[in-house]
Chimera marker file (.cmm) of the C-alpha trace (Angstrom):
<marker_set name="trace">
<marker id="1" x="-30.834" y="2.009" z="64.776" r="1" g="1" b="0" radius="0.5"/>
<marker id="2" x="-29.101" y="5.111" z="63.405" r="1" g="1" b="0" radius="0.5"/>
<marker id="3" x="-28.159" y="8.037" z="65.653" r="1" g="1" b="0" radius="0.5"/>
<marker id="4" x="-28.996" y="11.682" z="64.912" r="1" g="1" b="0" radius="0.5"/>
<marker id="5" x="-25.641" y="12.154" z="63.132" r="1" g="1" b="0" radius="0.5"/>
<marker id="6" x="-26.226" y="9.197" z="60.791" r="1" g="1" b="0" radius="0.5"/>
<marker id="7" x="-23.966" y="6.661" z="62.542" r="1" g="1" b="0" radius="0.5"/>
<marker id="8" x="-25.023" y="3.108" z="63.410" r="1" g="1" b="0" radius="0.5"/>
<marker id="9" x="-23.980" y="1.994" z="66.939" r="1" g="1" b="0" radius="0.5"/>
<marker id="10" x="-21.820" y="-1.083" z="66.605" r="1" g="1" b="0" radius="0.5"/>
<marker id="11" x="-19.301" y="-3.263" z="68.431" r="1" g="1" b="0" radius="0.5"/>
<marker id="12" x="-16.050" y="-4.670" z="67.049" r="1" g="1" b="0" radius="0.5"/>
<marker id="13" x="-14.288" y="-7.707" z="68.502" r="1" g="1" b="0" radius="0.5"/>
<marker id="14" x="-10.580" y="-8.555" z="68.483" r="1" g="1" b="0" radius="0.5"/>
<marker id="15" x="-10.064" y="-12.132" z="69.675" r="1" g="1" b="0" radius="0.5"/>
<marker id="16" x="-6.469" y="-12.902" z="70.677" r="1" g="1" b="0" radius="0.5"/>
<marker id="17" x="-4.812" y="-16.241" z="71.343" r="1" g="1" b="0" radius="0.5"/>
<marker id="18" x="-2.051" y="-16.816" z="73.905" r="1" g="1" b="0" radius="0.5"/>
<marker id="19" x="0.588" y="-16.265" z="71.181" r="1" g="1" b="0" radius="0.5"/>
<marker id="20" x="-0.918" y="-12.780" z="70.485" r="1" g="1" b="0" radius="0.5"/>
<marker id="21" x="-2.244" y="-13.685" z="67.059" r="1" g="1" b="0" radius="0.5"/>
<marker id="22" x="-5.744" y="-12.396" z="66.373" r="1" g="1" b="0" radius="0.5"/>
<marker id="23" x="-8.822" y="-13.841" z="64.694" r="1" g="1" b="0" radius="0.5"/>
<marker id="24" x="-9.147" y="-12.555" z="61.118" r="1" g="1" b="0" radius="0.5"/>
<marker id="25" x="-12.197" y="-13.653" z="59.132" r="1" g="1" b="0" radius="0.5"/>
<marker id="26" x="-13.221" y="-13.754" z="55.479" r="1" g="1" b="0" radius="0.5"/>
<marker id="27" x="-16.690" y="-12.312" z="54.913" r="1" g="1" b="0" radius="0.5"/>
<marker id="28" x="-19.231" y="-14.578" z="53.258" r="1" g="1" b="0" radius="0.5"/>
<marker id="29" x="-20.734" y="-11.768" z="51.186" r="1" g="1" b="0" radius="0.5"/>
<marker id="30" x="-17.558" y="-10.502" z="49.494" r="1" g="1" b="0" radius="0.5"/>
<marker id="31" x="-13.780" y="-10.814" z="49.316" r="1" g="1" b="0" radius="0.5"/>
<marker id="32" x="-13.216" y="-8.682" z="52.417" r="1" g="1" b="0" radius="0.5"/>
<marker id="33" x="-11.537" y="-9.785" z="55.629" r="1" g="1" b="0" radius="0.5"/>
<marker id="34" x="-12.292" y="-8.171" z="58.976" r="1" g="1" b="0" radius="0.5"/>
<marker id="35" x="-12.747" y="-8.599" z="62.701" r="1" g="1" b="0" radius="0.5"/>
<marker id="36" x="-16.167" y="-9.740" z="63.918" r="1" g="1" b="0" radius="0.5"/>
<marker id="37" x="-18.471" y="-6.782" z="64.387" r="1" g="1" b="0" radius="0.5"/>
<marker id="38" x="-22.144" y="-5.992" z="64.472" r="1" g="1" b="0" radius="0.5"/>
<marker id="39" x="-24.879" y="-3.546" z="65.298" r="1" g="1" b="0" radius="0.5"/>
<marker id="40" x="-26.306" y="-2.938" z="68.725" r="1" g="1" b="0" radius="0.5"/>
<marker id="41" x="-29.957" y="-3.392" z="69.580" r="1" g="1" b="0" radius="0.5"/>
<marker id="42" x="-31.637" y="-0.438" z="71.271" r="1" g="1" b="0" radius="0.5"/>
<marker id="43" x="-31.896" y="-2.298" z="74.585" r="1" g="1" b="0" radius="0.5"/>
<marker id="44" x="-28.271" y="-3.526" z="74.701" r="1" g="1" b="0" radius="0.5"/>
<marker id="45" x="-25.135" y="-2.239" z="76.323" r="1" g="1" b="0" radius="0.5"/>
<marker id="46" x="-21.957" y="-2.503" z="74.228" r="1" g="1" b="0" radius="0.5"/>
<marker id="47" x="-20.841" y="-5.508" z="76.319" r="1" g="1" b="0" radius="0.5"/>
<marker id="48" x="-24.157" y="-7.305" z="75.817" r="1" g="1" b="0" radius="0.5"/>
<marker id="49" x="-24.018" y="-6.631" z="72.068" r="1" g="1" b="0" radius="0.5"/>
<marker id="50" x="-20.419" y="-7.848" z="71.943" r="1" g="1" b="0" radius="0.5"/>
<marker id="51" x="-21.268" y="-11.201" z="73.558" r="1" g="1" b="0" radius="0.5"/>
<marker id="52" x="-24.307" y="-11.635" z="71.275" r="1" g="1" b="0" radius="0.5"/>
<marker id="53" x="-22.298" y="-10.827" z="68.135" r="1" g="1" b="0" radius="0.5"/>
<marker id="54" x="-19.418" y="-13.011" z="69.316" r="1" g="1" b="0" radius="0.5"/>
<marker id="55" x="-21.724" y="-16.014" z="69.569" r="1" g="1" b="0" radius="0.5"/>
<marker id="56" x="-23.580" y="-15.261" z="66.317" r="1" g="1" b="0" radius="0.5"/>
<marker id="57" x="-20.448" y="-14.796" z="64.211" r="1" g="1" b="0" radius="0.5"/>
<marker id="58" x="-17.909" y="-17.161" z="65.805" r="1" g="1" b="0" radius="0.5"/>
<marker id="59" x="-19.878" y="-19.578" z="67.986" r="1" g="1" b="0" radius="0.5"/>
<marker id="60" x="-17.812" y="-18.441" z="70.984" r="1" g="1" b="0" radius="0.5"/>
<marker id="61" x="-19.616" y="-17.838" z="74.257" r="1" g="1" b="0" radius="0.5"/>
<marker id="62" x="-18.730" y="-15.843" z="77.344" r="1" g="1" b="0" radius="0.5"/>
<marker id="63" x="-17.033" y="-18.843" z="78.985" r="1" g="1" b="0" radius="0.5"/>
<marker id="64" x="-14.661" y="-19.211" z="75.993" r="1" g="1" b="0" radius="0.5"/>
<marker id="65" x="-13.110" y="-15.745" z="76.373" r="1" g="1" b="0" radius="0.5"/>
<marker id="66" x="-11.775" y="-13.213" z="78.837" r="1" g="1" b="0" radius="0.5"/>
<marker id="67" x="-12.365" y="-9.505" z="78.220" r="1" g="1" b="0" radius="0.5"/>
<marker id="68" x="-8.957" y="-7.807" z="78.423" r="1" g="1" b="0" radius="0.5"/>
<marker id="69" x="-10.223" y="-4.299" z="77.661" r="1" g="1" b="0" radius="0.5"/>
<marker id="70" x="-12.257" y="-2.010" z="75.461" r="1" g="1" b="0" radius="0.5"/>
<marker id="71" x="-12.021" y="1.409" z="73.889" r="1" g="1" b="0" radius="0.5"/>
<marker id="72" x="-13.287" y="4.201" z="76.157" r="1" g="1" b="0" radius="0.5"/>
<marker id="73" x="-16.164" y="5.312" z="73.976" r="1" g="1" b="0" radius="0.5"/>
<marker id="74" x="-17.070" y="5.422" z="70.314" r="1" g="1" b="0" radius="0.5"/>
<marker id="75" x="-14.673" y="5.263" z="67.387" r="1" g="1" b="0" radius="0.5"/>
<marker id="76" x="-16.280" y="6.391" z="64.133" r="1" g="1" b="0" radius="0.5"/>
<marker id="77" x="-15.754" y="5.716" z="60.474" r="1" g="1" b="0" radius="0.5"/>
<marker id="78" x="-17.655" y="6.905" z="57.432" r="1" g="1" b="0" radius="0.5"/>
<marker id="79" x="-18.857" y="4.621" z="54.702" r="1" g="1" b="0" radius="0.5"/>
<marker id="80" x="-17.862" y="5.557" z="51.161" r="1" g="1" b="0" radius="0.5"/>
<marker id="81" x="-20.881" y="6.895" z="49.279" r="1" g="1" b="0" radius="0.5"/>
<marker id="82" x="-21.121" y="3.723" z="47.151" r="1" g="1" b="0" radius="0.5"/>
<marker id="83" x="-21.685" y="1.637" z="50.336" r="1" g="1" b="0" radius="0.5"/>
<marker id="84" x="-24.380" y="3.902" z="51.759" r="1" g="1" b="0" radius="0.5"/>
<marker id="85" x="-27.946" y="2.681" z="51.300" r="1" g="1" b="0" radius="0.5"/>
<marker id="86" x="-29.504" y="5.864" z="49.974" r="1" g="1" b="0" radius="0.5"/>
<marker id="87" x="-32.972" y="4.314" z="49.771" r="1" g="1" b="0" radius="0.5"/>
<marker id="88" x="-32.982" y="3.684" z="53.559" r="1" g="1" b="0" radius="0.5"/>
<marker id="89" x="-34.208" y="6.314" z="55.967" r="1" g="1" b="0" radius="0.5"/>
<marker id="90" x="-32.623" y="7.502" z="58.098" r="1" g="1" b="0" radius="0.5"/>
<marker id="91" x="-29.483" y="7.393" z="55.983" r="1" g="1" b="0" radius="0.5"/>
<marker id="92" x="-26.561" y="5.580" z="57.625" r="1" g="1" b="0" radius="0.5"/>
<marker id="93" x="-23.329" y="7.398" z="56.738" r="1" g="1" b="0" radius="0.5"/>
<marker id="94" x="-21.056" y="5.261" z="58.905" r="1" g="1" b="0" radius="0.5"/>
<marker id="95" x="-20.591" y="3.351" z="62.098" r="1" g="1" b="0" radius="0.5"/>
<marker id="96" x="-19.628" y="4.279" z="65.626" r="1" g="1" b="0" radius="0.5"/>
<marker id="97" x="-18.020" y="1.395" z="67.467" r="1" g="1" b="0" radius="0.5"/>
<marker id="98" x="-16.859" y="0.283" z="70.856" r="1" g="1" b="0" radius="0.5"/>
<marker id="99" x="-13.954" y="-2.127" z="70.331" r="1" g="1" b="0" radius="0.5"/>
<marker id="100" x="-13.175" y="-5.062" z="72.632" r="1" g="1" b="0" radius="0.5"/>
<marker id="101" x="-9.991" y="-7.090" z="73.058" r="1" g="1" b="0" radius="0.5"/>
<marker id="102" x="-10.731" y="-10.657" z="74.144" r="1" g="1" b="0" radius="0.5"/>
<marker id="103" x="-8.421" y="-13.510" z="75.042" r="1" g="1" b="0" radius="0.5"/>
<marker id="104" x="-9.446" y="-16.946" z="73.805" r="1" g="1" b="0" radius="0.5"/>
<marker id="105" x="-9.392" y="-19.285" z="76.813" r="1" g="1" b="0" radius="0.5"/>
<marker id="106" x="-9.363" y="-22.572" z="74.885" r="1" g="1" b="0" radius="0.5"/>
<marker id="107" x="-8.110" y="-23.821" z="71.558" r="1" g="1" b="0" radius="0.5"/>
<marker id="108" x="-9.961" y="-22.706" z="68.462" r="1" g="1" b="0" radius="0.5"/>
<marker id="109" x="-11.881" y="-25.974" z="68.090" r="1" g="1" b="0" radius="0.5"/>
<marker id="110" x="-14.743" y="-24.109" z="69.811" r="1" g="1" b="0" radius="0.5"/>
<marker id="111" x="-14.974" y="-21.637" z="66.903" r="1" g="1" b="0" radius="0.5"/>
<marker id="112" x="-17.992" y="-22.249" z="64.683" r="1" g="1" b="0" radius="0.5"/>
<marker id="113" x="-18.791" y="-19.969" z="61.756" r="1" g="1" b="0" radius="0.5"/>
<marker id="114" x="-22.153" y="-21.553" z="60.956" r="1" g="1" b="0" radius="0.5"/>
<marker id="115" x="-24.250" y="-20.705" z="63.999" r="1" g="1" b="0" radius="0.5"/>
<marker id="116" x="-26.768" y="-18.663" z="61.990" r="1" g="1" b="0" radius="0.5"/>
<marker id="117" x="-28.771" y="-19.204" z="58.788" r="1" g="1" b="0" radius="0.5"/>
<marker id="118" x="-26.630" y="-16.629" z="56.993" r="1" g="1" b="0" radius="0.5"/>
<marker id="119" x="-23.075" y="-16.891" z="58.356" r="1" g="1" b="0" radius="0.5"/>
<marker id="120" x="-21.077" y="-13.681" z="58.390" r="1" g="1" b="0" radius="0.5"/>
<marker id="121" x="-17.812" y="-15.481" z="57.619" r="1" g="1" b="0" radius="0.5"/>
<marker id="122" x="-16.823" y="-18.605" z="55.738" r="1" g="1" b="0" radius="0.5"/>
<marker id="123" x="-13.206" y="-18.964" z="56.854" r="1" g="1" b="0" radius="0.5"/>
<marker id="124" x="-10.764" y="-17.500" z="59.348" r="1" g="1" b="0" radius="0.5"/>
<marker id="125" x="-7.092" y="-17.465" z="60.202" r="1" g="1" b="0" radius="0.5"/>
<marker id="126" x="-4.892" y="-16.228" z="63.036" r="1" g="1" b="0" radius="0.5"/>
<marker id="127" x="-2.670" y="-13.265" z="62.148" r="1" g="1" b="0" radius="0.5"/>
<marker id="128" x="-0.209" y="-10.869" z="63.773" r="1" g="1" b="0" radius="0.5"/>
<marker id="129" x="-1.872" y="-8.243" z="65.998" r="1" g="1" b="0" radius="0.5"/>
<marker id="130" x="-1.083" y="-5.381" z="63.572" r="1" g="1" b="0" radius="0.5"/>
<marker id="131" x="-1.710" y="-7.293" z="60.314" r="1" g="1" b="0" radius="0.5"/>
<marker id="132" x="-5.367" y="-6.187" z="59.963" r="1" g="1" b="0" radius="0.5"/>
<marker id="133" x="-4.449" y="-2.483" z="59.786" r="1" g="1" b="0" radius="0.5"/>
<marker id="134" x="-2.893" y="-2.921" z="56.332" r="1" g="1" b="0" radius="0.5"/>
<marker id="135" x="-5.209" y="-5.690" z="55.157" r="1" g="1" b="0" radius="0.5"/>
<marker id="136" x="-8.700" y="-4.446" z="55.913" r="1" g="1" b="0" radius="0.5"/>
<marker id="137" x="-10.714" y="-2.606" z="53.261" r="1" g="1" b="0" radius="0.5"/>
<marker id="138" x="-9.070" y="0.839" z="52.861" r="1" g="1" b="0" radius="0.5"/>
<marker id="139" x="-11.902" y="2.968" z="54.283" r="1" g="1" b="0" radius="0.5"/>
<marker id="140" x="-11.635" y="1.102" z="57.627" r="1" g="1" b="0" radius="0.5"/>
<marker id="141" x="-7.841" y="1.338" z="57.991" r="1" g="1" b="0" radius="0.5"/>
<marker id="142" x="-7.783" y="4.504" z="60.068" r="1" g="1" b="0" radius="0.5"/>
<marker id="143" x="-10.333" y="3.202" z="62.604" r="1" g="1" b="0" radius="0.5"/>
<marker id="144" x="-8.493" y="-0.152" z="62.785" r="1" g="1" b="0" radius="0.5"/>
<marker id="145" x="-5.209" y="1.669" z="63.479" r="1" g="1" b="0" radius="0.5"/>
<marker id="146" x="-6.816" y="3.809" z="66.163" r="1" g="1" b="0" radius="0.5"/>
<marker id="147" x="-8.649" y="0.880" z="67.786" r="1" g="1" b="0" radius="0.5"/>
<marker id="148" x="-5.627" y="-1.429" z="67.904" r="1" g="1" b="0" radius="0.5"/>
<marker id="149" x="-3.477" y="1.415" z="69.247" r="1" g="1" b="0" radius="0.5"/>
<marker id="150" x="-6.027" y="1.955" z="72.025" r="1" g="1" b="0" radius="0.5"/>
<marker id="151" x="-6.250" y="-1.788" z="72.758" r="1" g="1" b="0" radius="0.5"/>
<marker id="152" x="-2.494" y="-2.397" z="72.644" r="1" g="1" b="0" radius="0.5"/>
<marker id="153" x="-1.919" y="-1.397" z="76.313" r="1" g="1" b="0" radius="0.5"/>
<marker id="154" x="-4.259" y="-4.254" z="77.311" r="1" g="1" b="0" radius="0.5"/>
<marker id="155" x="-2.230" y="-6.613" z="75.134" r="1" g="1" b="0" radius="0.5"/>
<marker id="156" x="0.987" y="-5.315" z="76.694" r="1" g="1" b="0" radius="0.5"/>
<marker id="157" x="-0.443" y="-5.805" z="80.206" r="1" g="1" b="0" radius="0.5"/>
<marker id="158" x="-1.356" y="-9.369" z="79.236" r="1" g="1" b="0" radius="0.5"/>
<marker id="159" x="2.293" y="-9.928" z="78.262" r="1" g="1" b="0" radius="0.5"/>
<marker id="160" x="3.671" y="-8.306" z="81.428" r="1" g="1" b="0" radius="0.5"/>
<marker id="161" x="1.516" y="-10.647" z="83.473" r="1" g="1" b="0" radius="0.5"/>
<marker id="162" x="3.501" y="-13.543" z="82.054" r="1" g="1" b="0" radius="0.5"/>
<marker id="163" x="0.968" y="-14.771" z="79.526" r="1" g="1" b="0" radius="0.5"/>
<marker id="164" x="1.492" y="-15.217" z="75.835" r="1" g="1" b="0" radius="0.5"/>
<marker id="165" x="4.917" y="-16.808" z="76.011" r="1" g="1" b="0" radius="0.5"/>
<marker id="166" x="5.399" y="-19.434" z="73.328" r="1" g="1" b="0" radius="0.5"/>
<link id1="1" id2="2" r="1" g="1" b="0" radius="0.2"/>
<link id1="2" id2="3" r="1" g="1" b="0" radius="0.2"/>
<link id1="3" id2="4" r="1" g="1" b="0" radius="0.2"/>
<link id1="4" id2="5" r="1" g="1" b="0" radius="0.2"/>
<link id1="5" id2="6" r="1" g="1" b="0" radius="0.2"/>
<link id1="6" id2="7" r="1" g="1" b="0" radius="0.2"/>
<link id1="7" id2="8" r="1" g="1" b="0" radius="0.2"/>
<link id1="8" id2="9" r="1" g="1" b="0" radius="0.2"/>
<link id1="9" id2="10" r="1" g="1" b="0" radius="0.2"/>
<link id1="10" id2="11" r="1" g="1" b="0" radius="0.2"/>
<link id1="11" id2="12" r="1" g="1" b="0" radius="0.2"/>
<link id1="12" id2="13" r="1" g="1" b="0" radius="0.2"/>
<link id1="13" id2="14" r="1" g="1" b="0" radius="0.2"/>
<link id1="14" id2="15" r="1" g="1" b="0" radius="0.2"/>
<link id1="15" id2="16" r="1" g="1" b="0" radius="0.2"/>
<link id1="16" id2="17" r="1" g="1" b="0" radius="0.2"/>
<link id1="17" id2="18" r="1" g="1" b="0" radius="0.2"/>
<link id1="18" id2="19" r="1" g="1" b="0" radius="0.2"/>
<link id1="19" id2="20" r="1" g="1" b="0" radius="0.2"/>
<link id1="20" id2="21" r="1" g="1" b="0" radius="0.2"/>
<link id1="21" id2="22" r="1" g="1" b="0" radius="0.2"/>
<link id1="22" id2="23" r="1" g="1" b="0" radius="0.2"/>
<link id1="23" id2="24" r="1" g="1" b="0" radius="0.2"/>
<link id1="24" id2="25" r="1" g="1" b="0" radius="0.2"/>
<link id1="25" id2="26" r="1" g="1" b="0" radius="0.2"/>
<link id1="26" id2="27" r="1" g="1" b="0" radius="0.2"/>
<link id1="27" id2="28" r="1" g="1" b="0" radius="0.2"/>
<link id1="28" id2="29" r="1" g="1" b="0" radius="0.2"/>
<link id1="29" id2="30" r="1" g="1" b="0" radius="0.2"/>
<link id1="30" id2="31" r="1" g="1" b="0" radius="0.2"/>
<link id1="31" id2="32" r="1" g="1" b="0" radius="0.2"/>
<link id1="32" id2="33" r="1" g="1" b="0" radius="0.2"/>
<link id1="33" id2="34" r="1" g="1" b="0" radius="0.2"/>
<link id1="34" id2="35" r="1" g="1" b="0" radius="0.2"/>
<link id1="35" id2="36" r="1" g="1" b="0" radius="0.2"/>
<link id1="36" id2="37" r="1" g="1" b="0" radius="0.2"/>
<link id1="37" id2="38" r="1" g="1" b="0" radius="0.2"/>
<link id1="38" id2="39" r="1" g="1" b="0" radius="0.2"/>
<link id1="39" id2="40" r="1" g="1" b="0" radius="0.2"/>
<link id1="40" id2="41" r="1" g="1" b="0" radius="0.2"/>
<link id1="41" id2="42" r="1" g="1" b="0" radius="0.2"/>
<link id1="42" id2="43" r="1" g="1" b="0" radius="0.2"/>
<link id1="43" id2="44" r="1" g="1" b="0" radius="0.2"/>
<link id1="44" id2="45" r="1" g="1" b="0" radius="0.2"/>
<link id1="45" id2="46" r="1" g="1" b="0" radius="0.2"/>
<link id1="46" id2="47" r="1" g="1" b="0" radius="0.2"/>
<link id1="47" id2="48" r="1" g="1" b="0" radius="0.2"/>
<link id1="48" id2="49" r="1" g="1" b="0" radius="0.2"/>
<link id1="49" id2="50" r="1" g="1" b="0" radius="0.2"/>
<link id1="50" id2="51" r="1" g="1" b="0" radius="0.2"/>
<link id1="51" id2="52" r="1" g="1" b="0" radius="0.2"/>
<link id1="52" id2="53" r="1" g="1" b="0" radius="0.2"/>
<link id1="53" id2="54" r="1" g="1" b="0" radius="0.2"/>
<link id1="54" id2="55" r="1" g="1" b="0" radius="0.2"/>
<link id1="55" id2="56" r="1" g="1" b="0" radius="0.2"/>
<link id1="56" id2="57" r="1" g="1" b="0" radius="0.2"/>
<link id1="57" id2="58" r="1" g="1" b="0" radius="0.2"/>
<link id1="58" id2="59" r="1" g="1" b="0" radius="0.2"/>
<link id1="59" id2="60" r="1" g="1" b="0" radius="0.2"/>
<link id1="60" id2="61" r="1" g="1" b="0" radius="0.2"/>
<link id1="61" id2="62" r="1" g="1" b="0" radius="0.2"/>
<link id1="62" id2="63" r="1" g="1" b="0" radius="0.2"/>
<link id1="63" id2="64" r="1" g="1" b="0" radius="0.2"/>
<link id1="64" id2="65" r="1" g="1" b="0" radius="0.2"/>
<link id1="65" id2="66" r="1" g="1" b="0" radius="0.2"/>
<link id1="66" id2="67" r="1" g="1" b="0" radius="0.2"/>
<link id1="67" id2="68" r="1" g="1" b="0" radius="0.2"/>
<link id1="68" id2="69" r="1" g="1" b="0" radius="0.2"/>
<link id1="69" id2="70" r="1" g="1" b="0" radius="0.2"/>
<link id1="70" id2="71" r="1" g="1" b="0" radius="0.2"/>
<link id1="71" id2="72" r="1" g="1" b="0" radius="0.2"/>
<link id1="72" id2="73" r="1" g="1" b="0" radius="0.2"/>
<link id1="73" id2="74" r="1" g="1" b="0" radius="0.2"/>
<link id1="74" id2="75" r="1" g="1" b="0" radius="0.2"/>
<link id1="75" id2="76" r="1" g="1" b="0" radius="0.2"/>
<link id1="76" id2="77" r="1" g="1" b="0" radius="0.2"/>
<link id1="77" id2="78" r="1" g="1" b="0" radius="0.2"/>
<link id1="78" id2="79" r="1" g="1" b="0" radius="0.2"/>
<link id1="79" id2="80" r="1" g="1" b="0" radius="0.2"/>
<link id1="80" id2="81" r="1" g="1" b="0" radius="0.2"/>
<link id1="81" id2="82" r="1" g="1" b="0" radius="0.2"/>
<link id1="82" id2="83" r="1" g="1" b="0" radius="0.2"/>
<link id1="83" id2="84" r="1" g="1" b="0" radius="0.2"/>
<link id1="84" id2="85" r="1" g="1" b="0" radius="0.2"/>
<link id1="85" id2="86" r="1" g="1" b="0" radius="0.2"/>
<link id1="86" id2="87" r="1" g="1" b="0" radius="0.2"/>
<link id1="87" id2="88" r="1" g="1" b="0" radius="0.2"/>
<link id1="88" id2="89" r="1" g="1" b="0" radius="0.2"/>
<link id1="89" id2="90" r="1" g="1" b="0" radius="0.2"/>
<link id1="90" id2="91" r="1" g="1" b="0" radius="0.2"/>
<link id1="91" id2="92" r="1" g="1" b="0" radius="0.2"/>
<link id1="92" id2="93" r="1" g="1" b="0" radius="0.2"/>
<link id1="93" id2="94" r="1" g="1" b="0" radius="0.2"/>
<link id1="94" id2="95" r="1" g="1" b="0" radius="0.2"/>
<link id1="95" id2="96" r="1" g="1" b="0" radius="0.2"/>
<link id1="96" id2="97" r="1" g="1" b="0" radius="0.2"/>
<link id1="97" id2="98" r="1" g="1" b="0" radius="0.2"/>
<link id1="98" id2="99" r="1" g="1" b="0" radius="0.2"/>
<link id1="99" id2="100" r="1" g="1" b="0" radius="0.2"/>
<link id1="100" id2="101" r="1" g="1" b="0" radius="0.2"/>
<link id1="101" id2="102" r="1" g="1" b="0" radius="0.2"/>
<link id1="102" id2="103" r="1" g="1" b="0" radius="0.2"/>
<link id1="103" id2="104" r="1" g="1" b="0" radius="0.2"/>
<link id1="104" id2="105" r="1" g="1" b="0" radius="0.2"/>
<link id1="105" id2="106" r="1" g="1" b="0" radius="0.2"/>
<link id1="106" id2="107" r="1" g="1" b="0" radius="0.2"/>
<link id1="107" id2="108" r="1" g="1" b="0" radius="0.2"/>
<link id1="108" id2="109" r="1" g="1" b="0" radius="0.2"/>
<link id1="109" id2="110" r="1" g="1" b="0" radius="0.2"/>
<link id1="110" id2="111" r="1" g="1" b="0" radius="0.2"/>
<link id1="111" id2="112" r="1" g="1" b="0" radius="0.2"/>
<link id1="112" id2="113" r="1" g="1" b="0" radius="0.2"/>
<link id1="113" id2="114" r="1" g="1" b="0" radius="0.2"/>
<link id1="114" id2="115" r="1" g="1" b="0" radius="0.2"/>
<link id1="115" id2="116" r="1" g="1" b="0" radius="0.2"/>
<link id1="116" id2="117" r="1" g="1" b="0" radius="0.2"/>
<link id1="117" id2="118" r="1" g="1" b="0" radius="0.2"/>
<link id1="118" id2="119" r="1" g="1" b="0" radius="0.2"/>
<link id1="119" id2="120" r="1" g="1" b="0" radius="0.2"/>
<link id1="120" id2="121" r="1" g="1" b="0" radius="0.2"/>
<link id1="121" id2="122" r="1" g="1" b="0" radius="0.2"/>
<link id1="122" id2="123" r="1" g="1" b="0" radius="0.2"/>
<link id1="123" id2="124" r="1" g="1" b="0" radius="0.2"/>
<link id1="124" id2="125" r="1" g="1" b="0" radius="0.2"/>
<link id1="125" id2="126" r="1" g="1" b="0" radius="0.2"/>
<link id1="126" id2="127" r="1" g="1" b="0" radius="0.2"/>
<link id1="127" id2="128" r="1" g="1" b="0" radius="0.2"/>
<link id1="128" id2="129" r="1" g="1" b="0" radius="0.2"/>
<link id1="129" id2="130" r="1" g="1" b="0" radius="0.2"/>
<link id1="130" id2="131" r="1" g="1" b="0" radius="0.2"/>
<link id1="131" id2="132" r="1" g="1" b="0" radius="0.2"/>
<link id1="132" id2="133" r="1" g="1" b="0" radius="0.2"/>
<link id1="133" id2="134" r="1" g="1" b="0" radius="0.2"/>
<link id1="134" id2="135" r="1" g="1" b="0" radius="0.2"/>
<link id1="135" id2="136" r="1" g="1" b="0" radius="0.2"/>
<link id1="136" id2="137" r="1" g="1" b="0" radius="0.2"/>
<link id1="137" id2="138" r="1" g="1" b="0" radius="0.2"/>
<link id1="138" id2="139" r="1" g="1" b="0" radius="0.2"/>
<link id1="139" id2="140" r="1" g="1" b="0" radius="0.2"/>
<link id1="140" id2="141" r="1" g="1" b="0" radius="0.2"/>
<link id1="141" id2="142" r="1" g="1" b="0" radius="0.2"/>
<link id1="142" id2="143" r="1" g="1" b="0" radius="0.2"/>
<link id1="143" id2="144" r="1" g="1" b="0" radius="0.2"/>
<link id1="144" id2="145" r="1" g="1" b="0" radius="0.2"/>
<link id1="145" id2="146" r="1" g="1" b="0" radius="0.2"/>
<link id1="146" id2="147" r="1" g="1" b="0" radius="0.2"/>
<link id1="147" id2="148" r="1" g="1" b="0" radius="0.2"/>
<link id1="148" id2="149" r="1" g="1" b="0" radius="0.2"/>
<link id1="149" id2="150" r="1" g="1" b="0" radius="0.2"/>
<link id1="150" id2="151" r="1" g="1" b="0" radius="0.2"/>
<link id1="151" id2="152" r="1" g="1" b="0" radius="0.2"/>
<link id1="152" id2="153" r="1" g="1" b="0" radius="0.2"/>
<link id1="153" id2="154" r="1" g="1" b="0" radius="0.2"/>
<link id1="154" id2="155" r="1" g="1" b="0" radius="0.2"/>
<link id1="155" id2="156" r="1" g="1" b="0" radius="0.2"/>
<link id1="156" id2="157" r="1" g="1" b="0" radius="0.2"/>
<link id1="157" id2="158" r="1" g="1" b="0" radius="0.2"/>
<link id1="158" id2="159" r="1" g="1" b="0" radius="0.2"/>
<link id1="159" id2="160" r="1" g="1" b="0" radius="0.2"/>
<link id1="160" id2="161" r="1" g="1" b="0" radius="0.2"/>
<link id1="161" id2="162" r="1" g="1" b="0" radius="0.2"/>
<link id1="162" id2="163" r="1" g="1" b="0" radius="0.2"/>
<link id1="163" id2="164" r="1" g="1" b="0" radius="0.2"/>
<link id1="164" id2="165" r="1" g="1" b="0" radius="0.2"/>
<link id1="165" id2="166" r="1" g="1" b="0" radius="0.2"/>
</marker_set>
């Protein structure tokens, strides 16, 4: 599904542990690392798509996480021309995303990267909250900065509530 402006509706998922480190995954199809993300079906809300993508890409289900917050609307990024599929119609020029910050409620033994026939990721690690901004593929850096800046108040609230102390 591509909107009239050429953007694919999508959700992005930041999973945070008690120590504030976030889930950072290595894509199966290339050398890139990123947060879990995926397209929305036409009949899904962003929250429904997020829980579906969460399970498909990480094996985590709704009972494994707590939603701490989300961005208030779409954040957009454009794909570089070399990543656009010019043979596809309508042409997708980028993605528009709703970002979610989740807290992992258990240890990461519940994470499973092989829940589908073609896994999105083949390995993951836990990194500092801001680490992905400088380590994602360059064309996504601005949207990662904006998204994490918008989600940071939810992280700060989590800390003020006494959680996340090592």
